[in-house]
N, C-alpha and C positions, 0 to 999 in steps of 0.2 A: 401950459403944466414941464412939466420936468423938460430933462432934455431927455431922458434916459427912457421915461414913462412914454413921453410920444416915438421919443426910438422903438422901442414894443408893440408900441400898436403900428408904426406903422412895418414892419418887420410879418407883424402876424395877417396882413393886413396882402402883402406885398407875396407872403407864403400861398394864400386864396389863390392865385392866379397860377393857374396850370403851364403856363408858360418859363413861371418862374421856378428854377433848377432849388437856388439856395439864397437864402435874405437871412441877415446878421449884421447885428453893428455894435463899434467895443467904443468906451468913454475911455479914451487914453491914460488923463489925469481930469480926478471927478471936481475938481478947483476951474478950468479947462470948460469954454463952454465949446466943447470942438466933440462931434459924433464920429466918426469912421462909420459909413455902410456898404458893404457888400452884396451885390448883389450879381447871381448869375440866371442866365436865362437862354432857351434854347435859343435855336439860329432862327425861331422865324422873328425872334420880338427883342428891344434893345430893352438894357436896362433901366437905361431913361423914359424909358419909356412907359415900363412898367410902374415907375417911382411914381410915375403921374399919374397914370390913373388909379393906379392907389392909395395917392393921398386925394385925390380927388372922390374916388370913393366911400373915406373912411369920413369924410368931409359931407358927404351928403347922410351916411350914418348918423353924425355928432347931430347934426343937423334935426332928423329923424325922432332919437332921443331928446332933443328937448322938447319938439314940438306935444312928444309923447306926456314930457315929465310935467310940463304945463300945465296939457289938459289935467295930469288927475289932479297936482296940485289945486288948481282951479275943484274940479269933483270932491278931491277930499275936505279945501275950508271955505263950500260953501256951507252961503249964510241959509239957515233953512228961513226961509217967509212966507 
């Protein structure tokens, strides 16, 4: 996955958390694999905790999507017998 795409997914997932006030990223230079992420949370949460939770939830969603895709693909390409 490209750096920009994965960062965009991560920030969108972060923004689903009610404890996150702001989540954004920037790519300082397109030829360098570096991303700066800014996360602002409420006083009840820490940015590192919010990021860790968001990445774990994103991982679960990707696995769920993969399973659903495989089931659909098997159904669509099933050979009638």
